[in-house]
C-alpha positions in Angstrom: -34.3 -30.9 64.1 -36.2 -31.5 67.3 -39.9 -32.6 66.9 -42.3 -29.7 67.3 -45.6 -30.5 68.9 -48.4 -28.0 68.0 -51.7 -28.1 69.9 -54.6 -26.2 68.5 -57.5 -25.3 70.8 -60.7 -26.5 69.1 -63.1 -25.4 71.8 -66.1 -23.6 70.5 -64.8 -20.1 71.4 -61.3 -20.6 69.8 -62.8 -22.5 66.8 -65.3 -19.7 66.0 -62.7 -17.0 66.4 -60.5 -18.6 63.7 -58.8 -21.8 64.9 -61.0 -23.7 62.5 -58.6 -22.4 59.8 -55.4 -22.7 61.9 -54.9 -26.4 61.1 -54.9 -25.8 57.3 -52.5 -22.8 57.8 -50.1 -24.9 59.9 -50.3 -27.9 57.5 -49.6 -25.8 54.5 -46.7 -24.0 56.2 -45.2 -27.3 57.3 -45.6 -28.8 53.8 -44.0 -25.7 52.1 -41.0 -25.8 54.5 -40.6 -29.6 53.9 -40.6 -30.4 57.6 -43.7 -32.5 58.0 -41.7 -35.4 59.6 -40.6 -33.0 62.4 -44.0 -31.6 63.3 -46.9 -33.2 65.2 -50.2 -31.3 65.0 -53.0 -32.2 67.4 -56.2 -30.5 68.7 -57.7 -30.2 72.1 -61.3 -29.6 73.2 -60.6 -26.5 75.3 -57.4 -25.2 76.7 -59.1 -23.2 79.4 -57.9 -19.9 78.1 -61.1 -18.9 76.2 -60.9 -15.2 76.9 -57.5 -15.1 75.2 -58.5 -17.1 72.1 -57.9 -18.3 69.6 -55.0 -20.2 71.2 -52.3 -22.6 70.3 -49.4 -24.2 72.2 -46.1 -25.1 70.6 -44.0 -27.5 72.7 -46.0 -26.4 75.7 -45.5 -22.7 75.1 -48.8 -20.7 75.1 -49.7 -18.4 72.2 -52.9 -16.4 72.6 -55.0 -14.2 70.3 -53.5 -15.7 67.1 -54.5 -14.8 63.6 -53.1 -15.9 60.2 -50.3 -13.4 60.3 -49.2 -14.0 63.8 -49.5 -17.7 63.4 -47.0 -17.6 60.4 -44.6 -15.4 62.5 -44.9 -17.8 65.5 -44.2 -20.9 63.3 -41.2 -19.2 61.7 -39.8 -18.3 65.1 -40.5 -21.8 66.6 -38.8 -23.5 63.7 -35.7 -21.4 64.1 -35.6 -22.3 67.8 -36.0 -26.0 67.1 -33.2 -25.9 64.5 -30.9 -24.3 67.1 -31.5 -27.0 69.8 
């Protein structure tokens, strides 16, 4: 499996809209799937897309307006893509 790089915007707007919890959701998801060696999680101060937040990027692909449900869906889809590469 290809390494998946997840960047979480931790700027004040995204953080206050829910990205403060996104790290824990991603960490728990990765642990449950047993793929922690294939995922790198990092934060950034501001991704410059505040109006669309909360935002994350997975391998450079932008995902705006995430919430817990959409984040889980995005992770499932991204993992399937990585397995196919």
